[in-house]
Residue, then its C-alpha position, 0 to 999 in steps of 0.5 A: m500500500e505504501k509503495f502504491l501511495s508513493k507512486s500515486f503521489v509521484w504521478m499526481r505531482r508530475e501531472y500537476n507540473d505538466f498541467k501548470l506548464l500547459m496552462r502557461s503554454i496555451p495562449s490565454l485568449t484560446i483558453t478564455l474562448f474555450v471556457l466561455s463557449v462551454v459556459c455559454a453553450n450550457l446556458m443557452a441550451n435552455k432556449e430553442l432555436i428551431n423546433y419543428k417536428y423532428v428538427a430541433l436545435d437549441c441556442g447552445t449550438v451557436f457556441s458549441w462548435i467553438m469549443f470543438l474548434c478550440m480542441d482541434v487547434i490545441c490538439k494539433r499543436w500540443g496533442g490529444k492529452a493537452s486537449l483533454k486536460v483543457s476540456v476537463l478544466a473547462l468542465v470544472i469551471n462550467l460546473g462551478v458557474c452552474l453551482s454559483f447560478a443555482l445558489l444565486a437563483l435562491a436569493p430573495g432579490m428581484w431580477g431587473s426584468f421584474y421592474d419592467s413587467g411587475l410580474e412575479e412569474v418573471n422572477v420565477a422563470l429567470n430563477a428556473t433558467f439560471g438555476g438550471s436542473w440537475y439532470v440537464v447539468l449532469g447530462s451535458s457534463l457527461a456528454f461533453l466529457i465523453s465527446s472530448l475524449v472521443n475528439a482528442g483520441l480520434n484527432s490524435w490518431i488521424g494526425a499520427t496515421t495520415k500521409l496528408a500535410g498542411f491544411k488537408a491534414f488539419a481538415l481531415r483530422s478536425y472534420v472526422s473527429t468533430a463529426l463523430a464527437q459531436l454525434v456522441d455528445n448529442l446522442i448522450f445528451t438527448t438520451t440522458v435528458s430528452k428521452i428519460f426526462f422529456g419522453w422523447t422517442w428514439t426516432q426523435v433522439i437519433v434524428c435530432a442528434l444527427i441534425q445537430a451534429v451536421w449543423e455543428l460540423l458545418c460551422e467547424v468547416l466554415f471556420s477551420g481555415l481560421g483555426y489552421k492559420i492560428v495553428c500555423s502562426w503558433e508553430q512559426e512563433q514557437v508558441g508553447q515550445e517549452y511544453l513540447n520540449t518537456k514532453k519529448s524529454l520524458 
């Protein structure tokens, strides 16, 4: 047991130092956009964008593609493990924000919109929206964690095995990993939340998951050129090279 604890402590210390160096290596704007996209996607998922028969999109999809583009550029420059670590950081921060919103929703004060309408229902609705539901937070967190793992693993594997170079290589690994990861994300969320708690049929779950995945992939395709240019600039300026050198020396 003592030997096991000693090895565990060494591993935790090494991972902690690795994480600190990674946070110093990735540009702060990238991490900020990543975290904000996760928080905004989670919050705006409360409002529907399109709802027609089997076609359903929530407003969170406007932000969700940003997090996957951030994962793709981080994965391209620093590897899949780095992408996954930043994803876990974003998830932890998002859970902290959700907890803060839930606690503040219990505060007895009035929302600003109450003074415009004078209706108590406005306060109730806003508290419910920002307070959230535990199963929505649980479903979205589980979906994001697993899809991040799928995206990082698949993106890294394609990057290591493809013979393509330049933008074609970046596009291939980004499009394929994003398409599958987004599909996994949507399937997990619609199954754990929409089907179990809202009574969706399996047809609704599958069709809506596919439609959202296609929509988010199209957004990724539209902005992938920008992502590739950012990665190229990082490589030319040797941004985060210390982290890469440290990983090579291990």
